[in-house]
A tleap script that builds the chain and sets N, CA, C and O, in Angstrom:
source leaprc.protein.ff14SB
mol = sequence {
  NMET VAL LYS LYS ARG SER SER THR ALA GLU
  THR LEU THR ALA GLU GLN ARG ALA PHE LEU
  HIE HIE GLY ASP GLU THR VAL PRO THR PRO
  PHE GLU ARG THR ALA ALA PRO GLU PRO LEU
  THR SER LYS VAL VAL ASN MET PRO PRO LYS
  PRO THR ALA ASP ARG GLN PRO ARG LYS GLN
  THR VAL GLU SER TYR PRO CYS SER PRO VAL
  ARG ARG GLY GLN ALA LEU GLN SER ILE SER
  LEU ARG LEU SER PRO ASN VAL VAL ARG SER
  LEU ARG ARG ALA ALA CYS GLN ARG ALA ILE
  ASP TYR GLU GLU PRO PHE THR GLN GLN GLY
  MET ALA GLU ALA ALA ILE THR LYS TRP LEU
  GLN ASP HIE GLY TYR THR VAL CASP
}
set mol.1.N position { -67.029 112.815 114.334 }
set mol.1.CA position { -68.294 112.517 113.698 }
set mol.1.C position { -69.407 112.688 114.723 }
set mol.1.O position { -69.259 112.272 115.872 }
set mol.2.N position { -70.502 113.287 114.325 }
set mol.2.CA position { -71.613 113.555 115.220 }
set mol.2.C position { -72.523 112.344 115.280 }
set mol.2.O position { -72.935 111.800 114.255 }
set mol.3.N position { -72.826 111.935 116.494 }
set mol.3.CA position { -73.699 110.780 116.685 }
set mol.3.C position { -75.150 111.230 116.581 }
set mol.3.O position { -75.528 112.245 117.165 }
set mol.4.N position { -75.967 110.478 115.838 }
set mol.4.CA position { -77.372 110.802 115.666 }
set mol.4.C position { -78.116 110.536 116.966 }
set mol.4.O position { -77.918 109.508 117.615 }
set mol.5.N position { -78.972 111.479 117.332 }
set mol.5.CA position { -79.776 111.296 118.537 }
set mol.5.C position { -80.827 110.234 118.284 }
set mol.5.O position { -81.435 110.198 117.214 }
set mol.6.N position { -81.036 109.392 119.236 }
set mol.6.CA position { -82.043 108.347 119.070 }
set mol.6.C position { -83.277 108.710 119.885 }
set mol.6.O position { -83.189 109.299 120.962 }
set mol.7.N position { -84.426 108.340 119.337 }
set mol.7.CA position { -85.675 108.622 120.029 }
set mol.7.C position { -85.915 107.571 121.106 }
set mol.7.O position { -85.243 106.540 121.148 }
set mol.8.N position { -86.869 107.844 121.964 }
set mol.8.CA position { -87.191 106.902 123.035 }
set mol.8.C position { -87.663 105.578 122.457 }
set mol.8.O position { -87.332 104.516 122.985 }
set mol.9.N position { -88.427 105.631 121.384 }
set mol.9.CA position { -88.942 104.397 120.769 }
set mol.9.C position { -87.815 103.530 120.244 }
set mol.9.O position { -87.923 102.304 120.264 }
set mol.10.N position { -86.731 104.142 119.773 }
set mol.10.CA position { -85.608 103.376 119.241 }
set mol.10.C position { -84.804 102.706 120.349 }
set mol.10.O position { -84.169 101.679 120.108 }
set mol.11.N position { -84.818 103.256 121.542 }
set mol.11.CA position { -84.024 102.700 122.630 }
set mol.11.C position { -84.754 101.603 123.397 }
set mol.11.O position { -84.126 100.873 124.164 }
set mol.12.N position { -86.064 101.471 123.207 }
set mol.12.CA position { -86.831 100.457 123.918 }
set mol.12.C position { -86.752 99.111 123.200 }
set mol.12.O position { -86.659 99.046 121.974 }
set mol.13.N position { -86.791 98.060 123.980 }
set mol.13.CA position { -86.848 96.713 123.394 }
set mol.13.C position { -88.280 96.426 122.977 }
set mol.13.O position { -89.200 97.142 123.371 }
set mol.14.N position { -88.473 95.383 122.182 }
set mol.14.CA position { -89.814 95.006 121.731 }
set mol.14.C position { -90.701 94.671 122.930 }
set mol.14.O position { -91.895 94.968 122.922 }
set mol.15.N position { -90.132 94.067 123.936 }
set mol.15.CA position { -90.878 93.708 125.145 }
set mol.15.C position { -91.345 94.966 125.894 }
set mol.15.O position { -92.472 95.016 126.387 }
set mol.16.N position { -90.486 95.965 125.974 }
set mol.16.CA position { -90.848 97.209 126.653 }
set mol.16.C position { -91.922 97.969 125.861 }
set mol.16.O position { -92.838 98.544 126.450 }
set mol.17.N position { -91.807 97.968 124.530 }
set mol.17.CA position { -92.826 98.630 123.717 }
set mol.17.C position { -94.168 97.932 123.864 }
set mol.17.O position { -95.203 98.597 123.926 }
set mol.18.N position { -94.173 96.606 123.919 }
set mol.18.CA position { -95.414 95.853 124.096 }
set mol.18.C position { -96.040 96.172 125.448 }
set mol.18.O position { -97.265 96.236 125.557 }
set mol.19.N position { -95.222 96.373 126.483 }
set mol.19.CA position { -95.733 96.716 127.809 }
set mol.19.C position { -96.391 98.111 127.796 }
set mol.19.O position { -97.454 98.319 128.380 }
set mol.20.N position { -95.733 99.043 127.122 }
set mol.20.CA position { -96.273 100.397 127.064 }
set mol.20.C position { -97.557 100.468 126.250 }
set mol.20.O position { -98.447 101.258 126.564 }
set mol.21.N position { -97.661 99.659 125.219 }
set mol.21.CA position { -98.835 99.658 124.348 }
set mol.21.C position { -99.698 98.454 124.651 }
set mol.21.O position { -100.169 97.782 123.733 }
set mol.22.N position { -99.912 98.172 125.910 }
set mol.22.CA position { -100.684 97.010 126.342 }
set mol.22.C position { -102.109 97.097 125.791 }
set mol.22.O position { -102.774 98.120 125.951 }
set mol.23.N position { -102.564 96.057 125.160 }
set mol.23.CA position { -103.906 96.013 124.613 }
set mol.23.C position { -103.974 96.456 123.172 }
set mol.23.O position { -104.965 96.174 122.498 }
set mol.24.N position { -102.951 97.145 122.667 }
set mol.24.CA position { -102.941 97.539 121.258 }
set mol.24.C position { -102.613 96.318 120.419 }
set mol.24.O position { -101.715 95.541 120.744 }
set mol.25.N position { -103.363 96.162 119.328 }
set mol.25.CA position { -103.088 95.022 118.462 }
set mol.25.C position { -101.835 95.255 117.627 }
set mol.25.O position { -101.131 94.308 117.277 }
set mol.26.N position { -101.562 96.503 117.313 }
set mol.26.CA position { -100.366 96.801 116.533 }
set mol.26.C position { -99.435 97.635 117.382 }
set mol.26.O position { -99.775 98.744 117.793 }
set mol.27.N position { -98.277 97.104 117.637 }
set mol.27.CA position { -97.272 97.828 118.399 }
set mol.27.C position { -96.352 98.499 117.390 }
set mol.27.O position { -95.771 97.829 116.536 }
set mol.28.N position { -96.215 99.828 117.483 }
set mol.28.CA position { -95.370 100.500 116.498 }
set mol.28.C position { -93.910 100.117 116.659 }
set mol.28.O position { -93.404 99.959 117.770 }
set mol.29.N position { -93.253 99.974 115.528 }
set mol.29.CA position { -91.819 99.717 115.557 }
set mol.29.C position { -91.104 101.048 115.576 }
set mol.29.O position { -91.704 102.066 115.230 }
set mol.30.N position { -89.849 101.077 115.966 }
set mol.30.CA position { -89.155 102.347 116.093 }
set mol.30.C position { -89.055 103.153 114.807 }
set mol.30.O position { -88.926 104.376 114.861 }
set mol.31.N position { -89.110 102.507 113.668 }
set mol.31.CA position { -88.877 103.229 112.431 }
set mol.31.C position { -90.145 103.475 111.629 }
set mol.31.O position { -90.065 103.910 110.481 }
set mol.32.N position { -91.315 103.209 112.203 }
set mol.32.CA position { -92.566 103.499 111.503 }
set mol.32.C position { -92.827 104.988 111.571 }
set mol.32.O position { -92.741 105.603 112.634 }
set mol.33.N position { -93.137 105.541 110.458 }
set mol.33.CA position { -93.463 106.958 110.388 }
set mol.33.C position { -94.915 107.082 109.915 }
set mol.33.O position { -95.357 106.364 109.018 }
set mol.34.N position { -95.625 107.989 110.529 }
set mol.34.CA position { -96.992 108.234 110.085 }
set mol.34.C position { -96.982 109.441 109.175 }
set mol.34.O position { -96.212 110.380 109.376 }
set mol.35.N position { -97.833 109.411 108.183 }
set mol.35.CA position { -97.908 110.524 107.236 }
set mol.35.C position { -98.555 111.720 107.912 }
set mol.35.O position { -99.433 111.576 108.762 }
set mol.36.N position { -98.116 112.868 107.530 }
set mol.36.CA position { -98.695 114.100 108.072 }
set mol.36.C position { -100.115 114.249 107.552 }
set mol.36.O position { -100.380 113.936 106.391 }
set mol.37.N position { -101.021 114.716 108.379 }
set mol.37.CA position { -102.403 114.878 107.915 }
set mol.37.C position { -102.499 115.976 106.858 }
set mol.37.O position { -101.725 116.934 106.858 }
set mol.38.N position { -103.452 115.815 105.973 }
set mol.38.CA position { -103.678 116.805 104.924 }
set mol.38.C position { -104.163 118.109 105.559 }
set mol.38.O position { -104.961 118.079 106.496 }
set mol.39.N position { -103.695 119.234 105.064 }
set mol.39.CA position { -104.214 120.492 105.601 }
set mol.39.C position { -105.698 120.617 105.292 }
set mol.39.O position { -106.181 120.083 104.294 }
set mol.40.N position { -106.415 121.324 106.152 }
set mol.40.CA position { -107.848 121.481 105.968 }
set mol.40.C position { -108.174 122.177 104.656 }
set mol.40.O position { -109.124 121.806 103.967 }
set mol.41.N position { -107.396 123.169 104.320 }
set mol.41.CA position { -107.604 123.848 103.053 }
set mol.41.C position { -106.243 124.184 102.462 }
set mol.41.O position { -105.355 124.673 103.160 }
set mol.42.N position { -106.093 123.925 101.202 }
set mol.42.CA position { -104.823 124.230 100.560 }
set mol.42.C position { -104.981 125.380 99.572 }
set mol.42.O position { -104.038 125.735 98.866 }
set mol.43.N position { -106.176 125.956 99.527 }
set mol.43.CA position { -106.426 127.038 98.594 }
set mol.43.C position { -106.134 128.374 99.253 }
set mol.43.O position { -106.368 128.556 100.448 }
set mol.44.N position { -105.629 129.291 98.473 }
set mol.44.CA position { -105.391 130.645 98.934 }
set mol.44.C position { -106.512 131.511 98.388 }
set mol.44.O position { -106.763 131.531 97.183 }
set mol.45.N position { -107.176 132.219 99.273 }
set mol.45.CA position { -108.289 133.062 98.857 }
set mol.45.C position { -107.785 134.491 98.709 }
set mol.45.O position { -107.289 135.086 99.665 }
set mol.46.N position { -107.914 135.025 97.528 }
set mol.46.CA position { -107.526 136.411 97.275 }
set mol.46.C position { -108.754 137.286 97.416 }
set mol.46.O position { -109.727 137.136 96.677 }
set mol.47.N position { -108.703 138.205 98.374 }
set mol.47.CA position { -109.814 139.108 98.594 }
set mol.47.C position { -109.699 140.282 97.627 }
set mol.47.O position { -108.595 140.754 97.354 }
set mol.48.N position { -110.825 140.755 97.112 }
set mol.48.CA position { -110.748 141.918 96.220 }
set mol.48.C position { -110.370 143.151 97.016 }
set mol.48.O position { -110.701 143.245 98.198 }
set mol.49.N position { -109.687 144.095 96.398 }
set mol.49.CA position { -109.309 145.311 97.130 }
set mol.49.C position { -110.546 146.105 97.501 }
set mol.49.O position { -111.539 146.122 96.773 }
set mol.50.N position { -110.464 146.764 98.655 }
set mol.50.CA position { -111.587 147.583 99.101 }
set mol.50.C position { -111.627 148.870 98.282 }
set mol.50.O position { -110.589 149.460 97.984 }
set mol.51.N position { -112.818 149.291 97.927 }
set mol.51.CA position { -112.894 150.551 97.187 }
set mol.51.C position { -112.521 151.715 98.082 }
set mol.51.O position { -112.891 151.752 99.255 }
set mol.52.N position { -111.788 152.662 97.526 }
set mol.52.CA position { -111.331 153.797 98.322 }
set mol.52.C position { -112.093 155.072 97.994 }
set mol.52.O position { -111.792 156.127 98.551 }
set mol.53.N position { -113.070 154.993 97.103 }
set mol.53.CA position { -113.821 156.186 96.726 }
set mol.53.C position { -114.674 156.686 97.890 }
set mol.53.O position { -114.987 157.875 97.954 }
set mol.54.N position { -115.055 155.797 98.812 }
set mol.54.CA position { -115.897 156.187 99.935 }
set mol.54.C position { -115.128 156.995 100.975 }
set mol.54.O position { -115.720 157.765 101.731 }
set mol.55.N position { -113.833 156.822 101.010 }
set mol.55.CA position { -113.031 157.455 102.048 }
set mol.55.C position { -112.819 158.930 101.745 }
set mol.55.O position { -112.738 159.346 100.589 }
set mol.56.N position { -112.732 159.698 102.806 }
set mol.56.CA position { -112.450 161.120 102.650 }
set mol.56.C position { -110.960 161.298 102.378 }
set mol.56.O position { -110.137 160.593 102.962 }
set mol.57.N position { -110.607 162.226 101.503 }
set mol.57.CA position { -109.176 162.455 101.271 }
set mol.57.C position { -108.543 163.093 102.502 }
set mol.57.O position { -109.190 163.846 103.230 }
set mol.58.N position { -107.290 162.787 102.718 }
set mol.58.CA position { -106.578 163.384 103.848 }
set mol.58.C position { -106.382 164.867 103.618 }
set mol.58.O position { -106.090 165.312 102.508 }
set mol.59.N position { -106.548 165.618 104.682 }
set mol.59.CA position { -106.336 167.056 104.581 }
set mol.59.C position { -104.837 167.315 104.600 }
set mol.59.O position { -104.111 166.760 105.424 }
set mol.60.N position { -104.388 168.148 103.701 }
set mol.60.CA position { -102.963 168.449 103.582 }
set mol.60.C position { -102.600 169.631 104.474 }
set mol.60.O position { -102.379 170.740 103.989 }
set mol.61.N position { -102.541 169.387 105.774 }
set mol.61.CA position { -102.186 170.448 106.709 }
set mol.61.C position { -100.860 170.160 107.372 }
set mol.61.O position { -100.536 170.757 108.399 }
set mol.62.N position { -100.086 169.252 106.798 }
set mol.62.CA position { -98.827 168.854 107.409 }
set mol.62.C position { -97.842 170.015 107.472 }
set mol.62.O position { -97.027 170.078 108.392 }
set mol.63.N position { -97.903 170.944 106.502 }
set mol.63.CA position { -96.956 172.046 106.451 }
set mol.63.C position { -97.060 172.942 107.681 }
set mol.63.O position { -96.077 173.572 108.069 }
set mol.64.N position { -98.242 173.008 108.298 }
set mol.64.CA position { -98.418 173.901 109.432 }
set mol.64.C position { -97.885 173.303 110.732 }
set mol.64.O position { -97.843 173.991 111.752 }
set mol.65.N position { -97.484 172.051 110.711 }
set mol.65.CA position { -96.968 171.401 111.905 }
set mol.65.C position { -95.485 171.108 111.725 }
set mol.65.O position { -95.024 170.900 110.602 }
set mol.66.N position { -94.739 171.092 112.816 }
set mol.66.CA position { -93.306 170.815 112.691 }
set mol.66.C position { -93.068 169.395 112.212 }
set mol.66.O position { -93.847 168.481 112.485 }
set mol.67.N position { -91.997 169.243 111.508 }
set mol.67.CA position { -91.634 167.930 110.988 }
set mol.67.C position { -91.194 167.029 112.130 }
set mol.67.O position { -90.455 167.455 113.018 }
set mol.68.N position { -91.641 165.809 112.105 }
set mol.68.CA position { -91.275 164.858 113.144 }
set mol.68.C position { -89.779 164.578 113.084 }
set mol.68.O position { -89.220 164.531 111.989 }
set mol.69.N position { -89.102 164.388 114.235 }
set mol.69.CA position { -87.671 164.098 114.223 }
set mol.69.C position { -87.329 162.849 113.421 }
set mol.69.O position { -86.241 162.763 112.851 }
set mol.70.N position { -88.240 161.878 113.368 }
set mol.70.CA position { -87.966 160.661 112.614 }
set mol.70.C position { -87.842 160.991 111.135 }
set mol.70.O position { -87.010 160.412 110.436 }
set mol.71.N position { -88.656 161.908 110.658 }
set mol.71.CA position { -88.602 162.284 109.250 }
set mol.71.C position { -87.312 163.009 108.904 }
set mol.71.O position { -86.877 162.993 107.752 }
set mol.72.N position { -86.702 163.643 109.892 }
set mol.72.CA position { -85.444 164.356 109.654 }
set mol.72.C position { -84.246 163.436 109.857 }
set mol.72.O position { -83.104 163.890 109.784 }
set mol.73.N position { -84.484 162.163 110.107 }
set mol.73.CA position { -83.388 161.223 110.274 }
set mol.73.C position { -82.831 161.188 111.683 }
set mol.73.O position { -81.794 160.568 111.919 }
set mol.74.N position { -83.496 161.841 112.622 }
set mol.74.CA position { -83.021 161.828 114.002 }
set mol.74.C position { -83.795 160.784 114.800 }
set mol.74.O position { -84.966 160.519 114.530 }
set mol.75.N position { -83.129 160.206 115.773 }
set mol.75.CA position { -83.789 159.236 116.634 }
set mol.75.C position { -84.617 159.975 117.674 }
set mol.75.O position { -84.266 161.076 118.097 }
set mol.76.N position { -85.714 159.360 118.079 }
set mol.76.CA position { -86.546 159.953 119.113 }
set mol.76.C position { -85.903 159.737 120.467 }
set mol.76.O position { -85.250 158.719 120.698 }
set mol.77.N position { -86.087 160.687 121.355 }
set mol.77.CA position { -85.585 160.565 122.722 }
set mol.77.C position { -86.763 160.512 123.658 }
set mol.77.O position { -87.759 161.207 123.457 }
set mol.78.N position { -86.656 159.701 124.669 }
set mol.78.CA position { -87.744 159.500 125.607 }
set mol.78.C position { -87.654 160.479 126.777 }
set mol.78.O position { -86.582 160.690 127.345 }
set mol.79.N position { -88.797 161.072 127.127 }
set mol.79.CA position { -88.900 161.882 128.342 }
set mol.79.C position { -90.196 161.487 129.036 }
set mol.79.O position { -91.087 160.907 128.414 }
set mol.80.N position { -90.300 161.796 130.305 }
set mol.80.CA position { -91.526 161.511 131.041 }
set mol.80.C position { -92.162 162.813 131.476 }
set mol.80.O position { -91.481 163.715 131.964 }
set mol.81.N position { -93.459 162.907 131.299 }
set mol.81.CA position { -94.219 164.058 131.733 }
set mol.81.C position { -95.405 163.567 132.548 }
set mol.81.O position { -96.011 162.545 132.226 }
set mol.82.N position { -95.728 164.289 133.588 }
set mol.82.CA position { -96.909 163.967 134.370 }
set mol.82.C position { -97.934 165.056 134.099 }
set mol.82.O position { -97.692 166.231 134.374 }
set mol.83.N position { -99.072 164.660 133.560 }
set mol.83.CA position { -100.111 165.605 133.197 }
set mol.83.C position { -101.366 165.312 134.008 }
set mol.83.O position { -101.567 164.199 134.493 }
set mol.84.N position { -102.195 166.322 134.143 }
set mol.84.CA position { -103.439 166.128 134.891 }
set mol.84.C position { -104.367 165.200 134.105 }
set mol.84.O position { -104.278 165.127 132.879 }
set mol.85.N position { -105.247 164.499 134.800 }
set mol.85.CA position { -106.164 163.569 134.113 }
set mol.85.C position { -107.032 164.261 133.055 }
set mol.85.O position { -107.342 163.661 132.026 }
set mol.86.N position { -107.423 165.507 133.295 }
set mol.86.CA position { -108.252 166.225 132.317 }
set mol.86.C position { -107.489 166.476 131.020 }
set mol.86.O position { -108.054 166.352 129.933 }
set mol.87.N position { -106.202 166.828 131.130 }
set mol.87.CA position { -105.386 167.062 129.939 }
set mol.87.C position { -105.183 165.755 129.181 }
set mol.87.O position { -105.267 165.729 127.953 }
set mol.88.N position { -104.919 164.680 129.898 }
set mol.88.CA position { -104.703 163.374 129.255 }
set mol.88.C position { -105.974 162.929 128.537 }
set mol.88.O position { -105.914 162.449 127.405 }
set mol.89.N position { -107.116 163.087 129.188 }
set mol.89.CA position { -108.391 162.692 128.597 }
set mol.89.C position { -108.656 163.493 127.320 }
set mol.89.O position { -109.075 162.931 126.308 }
set mol.90.N position { -108.415 164.786 127.369 }
set mol.90.CA position { -108.623 165.632 126.189 }
set mol.90.C position { -107.647 165.295 125.067 }
set mol.90.O position { -108.014 165.319 123.892 }
set mol.91.N position { -106.410 164.982 125.428 }
set mol.91.CA position { -105.403 164.610 124.431 }
set mol.91.C position { -105.804 163.317 123.730 }
set mol.91.O position { -105.686 163.212 122.509 }
set mol.92.N position { -106.272 162.345 124.483 }
set mol.92.CA position { -106.712 161.077 123.881 }
set mol.92.C position { -107.913 161.294 122.965 }
set mol.92.O position { -107.971 160.745 121.865 }
set mol.93.N position { -108.874 162.103 123.428 }
set mol.93.CA position { -110.068 162.368 122.636 }
set mol.93.C position { -109.681 163.070 121.333 }
set mol.93.O position { -110.184 162.730 120.263 }
set mol.94.N position { -108.786 164.049 121.436 }
set mol.94.CA position { -108.354 164.776 120.240 }
set mol.94.C position { -107.620 163.853 119.273 }
set mol.94.O position { -107.818 163.939 118.061 }
set mol.95.N position { -106.771 162.968 119.804 }
set mol.95.CA position { -106.027 162.041 118.938 }
set mol.95.C position { -106.987 161.126 118.195 }
set mol.95.O position { -106.821 160.897 116.997 }
set mol.96.N position { -107.988 160.600 118.889 }
set mol.96.CA position { -108.962 159.712 118.242 }
set mol.96.C position { -109.762 160.460 117.185 }
set mol.96.O position { -109.940 159.958 116.075 }
set mol.97.N position { -110.240 161.639 117.510 }
set mol.97.CA position { -111.043 162.409 116.569 }
set mol.97.C position { -110.236 162.813 115.340 }
set mol.97.O position { -110.741 162.755 114.220 }
set mol.98.N position { -108.992 163.221 115.541 }
set mol.98.CA position { -108.149 163.611 114.411 }
set mol.98.C position { -107.813 162.414 113.533 }
set mol.98.O position { -107.705 162.553 112.315 }
set mol.99.N position { -107.647 161.238 114.135 }
set mol.99.CA position { -107.382 160.036 113.338 }
set mol.99.C position { -108.604 159.692 112.488 }
set mol.99.O position { -108.464 159.303 111.328 }
set mol.100.N position { -109.797 159.832 113.058 }
set mol.100.CA position { -111.027 159.561 112.308 }
set mol.100.C position { -111.175 160.547 111.147 }
set mol.100.O position { -111.604 160.168 110.057 }
set mol.101.N position { -110.821 161.806 111.385 }
set mol.101.CA position { -110.958 162.856 110.368 }
set mol.101.C position { -109.759 162.943 109.427 }
set mol.101.O position { -109.728 163.817 108.560 }
set mol.102.N position { -108.780 162.068 109.575 }
set mol.102.CA position { -107.569 162.057 108.739 }
set mol.102.C position { -106.819 163.388 108.813 }
set mol.102.O position { -106.342 163.888 107.794 }
set mol.103.N position { -106.716 163.947 109.981 }
set mol.103.CA position { -105.989 165.193 110.168 }
set mol.103.C position { -104.661 164.911 110.843 }
set mol.103.O position { -104.593 164.108 111.773 }
set mol.104.N position { -103.604 165.563 110.382 }
set mol.104.CA position { -102.288 165.420 110.990 }
set mol.104.C position { -102.052 166.572 111.943 }
set mol.104.O position { -102.547 167.661 111.654 }
set mol.105.N position { -101.364 166.440 113.016 }
set mol.105.CA position { -100.924 165.186 113.622 }
set mol.105.C position { -102.102 164.514 114.320 }
set mol.105.O position { -102.976 165.182 114.873 }
set mol.106.N position { -102.112 163.187 114.287 }
set mol.106.CA position { -103.223 162.471 114.887 }
set mol.106.C position { -102.778 161.531 116.004 }
set mol.106.O position { -103.588 160.761 116.520 }
set mol.107.N position { -101.507 161.585 116.383 }
set mol.107.CA position { -101.045 160.798 117.532 }
set mol.107.C position { -100.814 161.724 118.709 }
set mol.107.O position { -100.568 162.918 118.538 }
set mol.108.N position { -100.895 161.162 119.905 }
set mol.108.CA position { -100.643 161.952 121.099 }
set mol.108.C position { -99.239 162.540 121.048 }
set mol.108.O position { -99.031 163.700 121.403 }
set mol.109.N position { -98.279 161.737 120.605 }
set mol.109.CA position { -96.895 162.204 120.513 }
set mol.109.C position { -96.778 163.345 119.516 }
set mol.109.O position { -96.117 164.345 119.796 }
set mol.110.N position { -97.411 163.210 118.356 }
set mol.110.CA position { -97.342 164.247 117.342 }
set mol.110.C position { -97.960 165.550 117.810 }
set mol.110.O position { -97.409 166.625 117.572 }
set mol.111.N position { -99.112 165.458 118.481 }
set mol.111.CA position { -99.764 166.668 118.975 }
set mol.111.C position { -98.943 167.328 120.081 }
set mol.111.O position { -98.819 168.553 120.115 }
set mol.112.N position { -98.382 166.522 120.984 }
set mol.112.CA position { -97.564 167.075 122.067 }
set mol.112.C position { -96.317 167.739 121.499 }
set mol.112.O position { -95.924 168.814 121.950 }
set mol.113.N position { -95.695 167.102 120.513 }
set mol.113.CA position { -94.489 167.684 119.907 }
set mol.113.C position { -94.813 168.982 119.185 }
set mol.113.O position { -94.035 169.934 119.245 }
set mol.114.N position { -95.961 169.031 118.498 }
set mol.114.CA position { -96.355 170.259 117.800 }
set mol.114.C position { -96.604 171.389 118.796 }
set mol.114.O position { -96.194 172.527 118.568 }
set mol.115.N position { -97.277 171.069 119.900 }
set mol.115.CA position { -97.580 172.097 120.894 }
set mol.115.C position { -96.319 172.597 121.583 }
set mol.115.O position { -96.163 173.800 121.790 }
set mol.116.N position { -95.427 171.697 121.936 }
set mol.116.CA position { -94.190 172.094 122.613 }
set mol.116.C position { -93.301 172.901 121.665 }
set mol.116.O position { -92.692 173.888 122.077 }
set mol.117.N position { -93.224 172.488 120.402 }
set mol.117.CA position { -92.421 173.208 119.421 }
set mol.117.C position { -92.957 174.621 119.220 }
set mol.117.O position { -92.187 175.580 119.164 }
set mol.118.N position { -94.278 174.746 119.111 }
set mol.118.CA position { -94.884 176.083 118.948 }
set mol.118.C position { -94.605 176.950 120.169 }
set mol.118.O position { -94.280 178.129 120.023 }
set mol.119.N position { -94.724 176.391 121.361 }
set mol.119.CA position { -94.454 177.157 122.587 }
set mol.119.C position { -93.003 177.633 122.614 }
set mol.119.O position { -92.727 178.789 122.935 }
set mol.120.N position { -92.076 176.732 122.274 }
set mol.120.CA position { -90.664 177.102 122.260 }
set mol.120.C position { -90.396 178.230 121.267 }
set mol.120.O position { -89.680 179.179 121.589 }
set mol.121.N position { -90.959 178.137 120.075 }
set mol.121.CA position { -90.751 179.174 119.067 }
set mol.121.C position { -91.389 180.504 119.492 }
set mol.121.O position { -90.815 181.570 119.269 }
set mol.122.N position { -92.574 180.437 120.101 }
set mol.122.CA position { -93.252 181.664 120.551 }
set mol.122.C position { -92.456 182.380 121.660 }
set mol.122.O position { -92.575 183.595 121.821 }
set mol.123.N position { -91.662 181.641 122.407 }
set mol.123.CA position { -90.912 182.218 123.509 }
set mol.123.C position { -89.431 182.431 123.163 }
set mol.123.O position { -88.602 182.636 124.049 }
set mol.124.N position { -89.115 182.381 121.881 }
set mol.124.CA position { -87.780 182.761 121.436 }
set mol.124.C position { -86.744 181.653 121.428 }
set mol.124.O position { -85.555 181.942 121.300 }
set mol.125.N position { -87.138 180.425 121.558 }
set mol.125.CA position { -86.192 179.311 121.523 }
set mol.125.C position { -86.202 178.721 120.123 }
set mol.125.O position { -87.256 178.612 119.496 }
set mol.126.N position { -85.036 178.341 119.636 }
set mol.126.CA position { -84.956 177.769 118.289 }
set mol.126.C position { -85.066 176.257 118.383 }
set mol.126.O position { -84.498 175.616 119.267 }
set mol.127.N position { -85.807 175.723 117.449 }
set mol.127.CA position { -85.960 174.281 117.326 }
set mol.127.C position { -85.406 173.904 115.967 }
set mol.127.O position { -85.995 174.238 114.939 }
set mol.128.N position { -84.289 173.218 115.955 }
set mol.128.CA position { -83.639 172.872 114.685 }
set mol.128.C position { -84.199 171.613 114.105 }
set mol.128.O position { -83.765 171.178 113.038 }
savepdb mol mol.pdb
quit
């Protein structure tokens, strides 16, 4: 049988509790429970959906870029590349601008994969 853990208040004598709560008119007993405070707000606010008519439709240029390995059910593999600061800066700028314009690929990884895949195909290597 599992023994119930006792709290510190339960293990103290009345004299010890009075010493710890010196000056308090009411000394709590070990089994007094205080009620949980009421939450500040119990209402759930449902926000109306944002209108999407203002947004530009995404350009459907996905066909011109290679399919991401994740979409083909393959796991991504990690490699490390060291690039010059100018290339990195331009890649970041292009990724941000393409994301704003809703153009695919709009991630640094997607753009790098598209460029490497195109280079491989242009030089006679097959990318399955």
